[in-house]
N, C-alpha and C positions, 0 to 999 in steps of 0.2 A: 628794388622797384616797387613803387607804390601806385595805386590807382586813385585818381581824384575824379569824382563824378558827383556834381551837386553837393559839395562839401563832404565827401566820403574818402577814406583811406583804407586800403587792404594791403596786408603784408605781401600778397602775391596776387597777380592778375593775369588774365588771359588777354594778350594784346589784341587779338581779333575781337573778342567780345567787347573790350573797352572801345575799340574803333566803332563797332556797331552801335554802341550806346552813346557815342560822342564824347567818351571820357578821355582825358589826357593823362598818360602815365607819368609819374614823377617820383621823387624820392620823399621820404618823411621829412628830411630837412627842409626841402623846398616847399612842401605843403605847410609846414610850421611857419616858415618865413613869410609866406603869402597870406596866411589866414588871419582874419579879424577875430574869429571864434574858433576854438579847438575844443571839441567835445568827444570824450572817450565813451565808447559803448561796446567794448569787446570783452571777451572771456579772459580769464586769467589762465595762461598756459606758461610752459617754460619759455616759449618764444616771446610772449608779451610781458612777462614779469620784468618790471623795471624799464619798460620801453620809453618812459619819459623821465629823463634825468637832467642833470645840469646842462649838458650839451644840447639837449633838445629844447629845454626851456630857454636857452640862450638864443635859439633861432627865432623866438616869437618877437613880434613887433611890440614897442612899448605901449601901444594902444590895444593890444590883443587881450582877450579874456580866455581863460582856461577852465574847462568844465570837466569833472570827472564823476560820472554816475554809473561807472562800471565796477571796478575793484580797486581798492586802495593800493594794493601791491604793484599796480601798473606804474605807479609814480614814485620817484624818490621824494618823499614828502619833506625831508629837510632841505633839499634843493628847491622845492617849491616854496617853502617858507622863506628862504633867503631871497629868492627871485621876487616874492611879493613884498617882503620886508624892504628891499631896496628899490621897489617900484619899477623894476625892469619890465613888468607887464602891468596892464591896467587893473586886472583883478581875476578872482577865481570863484567859481561856484562848486561846492563839493558836498556829496553825500556819502562818500566812502573814504576811509582813511586807513593808514597802515596799521593802526591799533584801534579796534572797536570794542566797546564804545570809546569815543574820543575822550581822553582824560580832560578833566575840567581845567587843568593848568596847561593844556597844550598851546603852543604859541600861535597856531592858526586862529584861536579864539580871541586873540589880542589884536589882530590885524583888521583895519577898517576897509580893506579892499577885498574881503572874502565873505562869502555867504555860505554857511554850513546848515545842512538840514539832515534829518535822519534819512537813511537810504531809501525808505519808503515814506515820504513826507506825510502821507495820510495814515501812517502806522501809529495810531494812538490807541489807548485802551478803550476810548469812546467809539472809535471807528471799528475796532475789533468786535466790541460788544454789538453794535448796530449791525455790522455785517453777519455776525452769527445769528442774531435775531431774525434778520431778513431772510437768510438762508433757511433757517429752521421753519419759519412761517411759510415759506414757499413750498418746502418739502411737505409739510403738514397739510397745506391747502390741496396740493396734488394728491396726496394720499387720501384725502377726503373726497376726491373727485372734482375739486374746484380748480379753476385756472389760477395759478400762482400770480402774484403781483410782480411787476418788473420783469416780464418776459421780454427779452431782447429781440428775438425773431418772431414777431407777432404772427407771421404768416403761418406758422406751425399750428396755432390755436385752431385754425379752421380745417385742418386736415382731418379726414376721416379716421386715420389710424390714431391720432392724438386723442380725438373725441372718444374713440372706443376705449382706449386705455383709461381715460378719466372716468368713463362710465363703469369700467370693471373695478377701478380703485374705489369708486363710491359704493358699489355693491359690497365689496369686501369690508369697507369701513363700517357699513351699516350692520353687516353680519357680525363683525368684531364687537361693535358697541353694544349690540343687543345681548350677545352671549357673554361678554366679559364684565360688564359693570352695571350697577343698578341705575335706572334712569333718574338723572339729577336735573335734566333740562339744561345743563351747562353746555355751551359751545366750546369744544376743545381748542379752538383758535382764538377765543376771546382775549386772552392775556397777551397775545402777540400783536 
């Protein structure tokens, strides 16, 4: 039994909860047969490993798109390649594979109806470096008693407890700077 609720599927479902949510219980095969887009977002477990194979892919409409952003081992990749190669479905978007990194000669890379990206498409060395610099600058600003850039929950900035912590950090920073280093006039945050 599967649960369908606004494009969702679960290996098990509470019929009463499904009814309360207005969800219709169905099988995976029925869900695959009816869907225009199938997108996997589940954990890899013994129950989910290989959950999409030749039989499941055969249930998809010729106009359907298959997306896997969960784990490569959820899908029989060779069956997916054959399904795409024979155009039994419209296409696929994948950022996980049965072997990672995906070998340069993998057949998926030769198909014009597949889009492949890294598992975290923003995972480039430039992004990692920028993220590390932004995090470090934010921590240093807070350690100096300053409000960090890019605070997501801005309402926290006006809370007395937060202001008190920043003031304490500023006092500690001033004391540390005075006792630890000669006065160079340099701002420790300048290069961030």
